[in-house]
N, C-alpha and C positions, 0 to 999 in steps of 0.2 A: 512142465515148465512153470505153471502157476505155483505149484507147491515148492519148487526149487527157489523161485524168486521170493516166496513167502518166508521160507527159512532164512534167506539172506537179508531181506529188507524189513521184515515185520518182527518186532520184538514181541516175545510171548505169543507167537503166531497160533498156538494151539488154544489159547484162551479167547475163543470167538464170542463169548458172552460179554466181553468188555467192550465198551463203546469205541475206545481208541483202536482196538484190533479190528473191529468191524469196519471202521472208517478206512483203515489201511488196506484191508482186503478190497473194499470198493474202489479205492483209488488205483490199486495195482491192476485189478481186472479191467478197469476203464482204460488205463494206459495201454495195456496189451491189446485190448479191443480196437483202439484207435490205430495202432501199428498194423495189425492184421488187415483191417478193413481198407486202409489206404493202399496197402500192397495189392489186395484183391481188386480194388477199383482200377488201379493202373494196369494190371494184367488183363482184366476183362474188357477194359476200354480198348486196349490194343487188339484183343481178339475180336471185338465188335467191329473195329475199323477194317481188319483183315477180311472178315467174313461178310461184312455188310448186313449184319443181323440186328434187327431191332430188339429181339429178345435178349441177346447177349449184352448189347449196349444198355438196355434198361436194367438188366441185372447188375451191370457195373455201377450205374448211378444209385442203385439200391444199396450197394456196399458203401458208396460214398455217404449216403444218408445214415448208414449204420455207424460210420466213423463219427458223424455228428452226434448220433445217439450215445455212443460211448463217451464222447466228450461231455455231454449233458449229465450222464450218470456220474462221471468223475467229479464234475463241479458240484452235483447234488450231494454226493457223499461228503465232500469237503464242507459245504454249507451246513449240512445236517449235523455235523460234528461240533458246531459252535456251541459254546456254553450258554446256559440260560442267562437272560438279562432282564431289565425292568420291563421291557415291552413284550418279552416272550418268556415268562417265568417258568414255563414247562419245557423250555428248550426249542430246538429247531428241527426235531426229528422228522416231522411230517413233510419236510422239504423232499425227503427221499421218495415219498409217495408221489409228490408233484412231479419230480423228475421222471419217475416211471410213467406217469400219465402223459407227459410231454413226449417221451420216447414213443408211446403208443400212438399219439396223434401224428407224429412224423411217419410212422409205419403206414398209417391209414392214408396219409397224403401221398406217399410214394405209390401205394397200391392204386389209388384213383388215377394218378398220372400215367402209370404203366398201362392200365386198362384203356385209357384214352389213346395212347400211342399205338397200342395193339389193334384197336379198331381201325385206325388209319392204315396200318399195314395189311389188315385183312381186306379192306376195300381196294387197296392199291399194292398188291404183292410185288416183291422184288426178288430177284435171284440172289441166293446166299452162297457163300463159299465155305467149304470145310477143309481145313488143313490139319496136319498132325499137331502143330503148335496150338491151334485153337482147342483141340480135344484135350491136350495135356493141361492147358490152363484151366479148363473147366473141371477136369478131374482133380487137380490140385485144390481148386476152390471148394469142391464138395468135401474133400478131406479136411481142409482148414475149418470150414464152417461146422462140420461134425465135432471137431475138437473144441471149437468155441462154445458150441451148445453144451457139451459135456462139462467143461470147466465152469461155465457160468451157472449151469444148473446145480452142480455139486457145491460150488461156493455159495450160491444163493440160498440153498437149503441149510448149509452149515451156519451161515450168519443170519438166516431168516430175513432175507431181503426181497421184497416184491419187485423192486426196480431191477435187480439182477436176474430174477426169474423171468421178468418181461424181456430182458435182453437175451436170455437163453431161448425163449420162445421165438424171438425174431431170428436168431441164428438157425434154429431148426427149420423155420419156414424158408430161410435163404438157401439152406442145403437142398430142400425139396425143389425150390424154384430153379436152382442151377441144374439139378438132375433133369428137370423137365426141358430146360434149355438145351442141355446136352442131347437128350432124346430127339428134340426137334432138329438139331443140327445134323445128327446122323441120319434121321429120316429124310431130310432134304437132300443129303448127299447120295444115299443109296436107293431112294425110292422116287426122288424128283418131285415130291409133294410139297406144295407151298403152305407148310404148317407153321411157319415162323410166327406169324401174327396170332394164330390160334394158341400157340404155346405161350406167347407173351401174355395173352389174355388169361390163360390158366395160372401163370405165375402171379399176375395181378390179383386174382381171386385168392390164391394162397396167402398173399401178403395181407389182404383185407381181413381174412379170417384170423390170422395171427394177431393183427392189430386190434380187432374187436376183443379177442380173448385177453390180451395184455391190458387193454383199457379197463375191462371188467375187474381184473385182479388188482389194479391200482386204485380204482374208484371205490371199491368196497371198503377198504380200511379208512378212507377219507370220510365216507358217509357214516361209518360205524358198523362193525360186524362183530359177531360173537367171538369170544376168544377160543383158542384151540382147546380141545377137550383135555389134552395132556396137561396143559397149564392149569386148568380148573381143578383137575384131579390132584395136582401137586399142592395147590392152595388148600384144598379140603384135607389132604393128608397131613399137612403141617398143623393146621388149626385144630383138627380133631384128635391129634396125637396128645393134646394137653387134656388131662382128666377134668379140668374145671369147665370145659366146653362140652355141652350136651348135644349141640347141633348147630348148623349154620344155615342162613337163608339170605335172600336179597343181596347176593354177590354180584357186584358190578365191576367190570374191568374197563378202565379209562385208558385208551391207547393214544399217546402223544408222539408216536413214532417208535421204531425199533429200539429197545433198551430204555424206553421212557414210558413206563407204565405205572399207573396208580390204581389201586383196588380199594373198594369199600365193601363191607359186609356186616351182617348182624350175627352175633354169636350168642347162642342161648346158654344162660348160666343159671344155677339154682337160685331161686329167690331167697332161700333161707341162708345162703352162703354169706360169708364176710365180704362186704363190698370192697374194703381196702385190699384184701388179698386177691379178690377177683380182678380188680382194676390193675393190680400189679401183674397178674398173669396175662391180661390182655396186652399190656405194654410189652411184655416179653415176646408175645406172639407177633406183634407188629414188627419188633426188631428182627425176629427170626425170618419173617417173610422178606424183609428188606435184605437181609444177609444172604438168604438162600436163592431168592428169585429176582433180586436187584430191582425191587419195586417199592414204592411208597404205599403203606397200608393204613387205612382208617377203619377201626372196628367199633361198632356200636354194641353195647351189652343189652341183651333182652332177658330180664329175669323171668323164669317160668316156674310154676308150681309143680314140681316133679314129685312131691311127697304127699299130695292131696289125692286121696283115693277117688272121690267124686269127680274131680276135675279130670283125672286120667281116664276114668270109665267113660265120661261124656265125650272126651276128645276121641277115644277109640271108636265110639258109636258114630260120631259125625264124620270121622275119617272113612269109616265103612260106607256111609251114605255117599260120600264123594266118589269113592272107588266104584260104587254101583253105577253112578252117572258116567264116569270114565276113569280108568286106572291111571291116566296121565295127570289127573288132578291131585293136589296135595294141599295141606294147610300148615300154617305156622302161627306163632304169636297167639296161641290159644289161652284164653283166660275167662274167668267167671266173675261178674260183679253183681252181688246180691243186693236187693233193695226190699223195702217193706211190701211192695205190691207186685214186683216182677223181678226177674233175673236176666241181666244182659249176658248173652253168650257172644263173646268177641273173638274174632279170628280173621286171618288173612287167607285167601285162596290163591294158590299159584296156578295161573291159567296159561297154557301154551298159546303162542301166536296162531291165528287162523283156526281157533277152536270152533267146533261145529255148533255150539250154543253161544248165544250172545251173553254179554255180562249180565244184563237184566234177567235173562232166562235162568242163568245159574243162580243168581241171588234169590229169585222167586222160588225156585225148586227147593233150595236149601232152607229158606225161611219156612216153607210149608212143612218140611220134614222135621225141623226143630220144634215148631209149634205143635206138631203131632206128638212129640215126646211129653210135653207139658205146656198147657196154655199160658203159664206164667213165664215161659221162656221167650225172650226177644232176641233175635239174631242181629248182631251188628257186624256186617261182613265188608271187608275191603278186598278188592280183586287186584292182583298185581301180576307182572309178567316175569318170565325167566330170561334174563339178559345174557345167560351163558349158553343157551340152547341153539 
């Protein structure tokens, strides 16, 4: 259904990397979600009245909250698609993350309310009724929620939307919840066991678990998370395909919402090269990154002495010292500054987060090793972090 509507209502529906197409998919899936959830609420509410089941009634209101969540997602995609303005020069893309977080909070609230109602039903159990109509409604609900999970998950991955993936998680938890409710209804009918309240409690725990997972997925990009490895590899492939670039480091990806990414990096170039030609090459790389990856790029040139034998030998020796300490360590921006009484050995060390040595320990160890090569050597070391790991 979603793909059929996409072909009908979304122009260039296959170009999901374009912001307008992403927005159209988000609005379409939000509208379909509202329709499905309102119908499921009406059916389950009727089933809850017929059967006098707190679990079914609670599951019905869970679907009503899902309709509200779909509405929030729809509005979020619409607002996130607004063009940049003077107050928000990087656009409004992070609104999509905020709507995903709001959906997660609604899921958590519904879970808490359901657990509260279930405790009351456990303490004061009531007889429930099971009819063919109730069973059919619950089975249809499970099928619809499975379909909603699949299309939200598929579309969320296609357009790289955390808000839609959170909605998919919610649909999956709803499917499990309704399956538990159906099991409780059948158990009450054929075994006479008062498990309605206990199953309602289990449904509430399912919902809470899904809510916490969805909240985590939407909070991470708001706080700042490393970019996907595939994206980093594509950046490296494009930049290093140019012969003027000998290496890159200090790559940082700034995420202002889906489709609104800025990157900055340092490109190592030959110090003996023609600066005008190198600058022209860097400009071309920035344009290529923008064209291929739809991101703004800022590249800083780092000239390195790649034709000086002493510098290369010393760099290899110090790199080996680093790898003896830990293979995860690496260096860049290596250079030598000679003076009348001593020689400064200047370089940066790339240190993983949560490394087993402190920064001061790494610096002290490397200073001792470099001084051991020659007492006239003074190490000038800067430690930085890998923001893509």
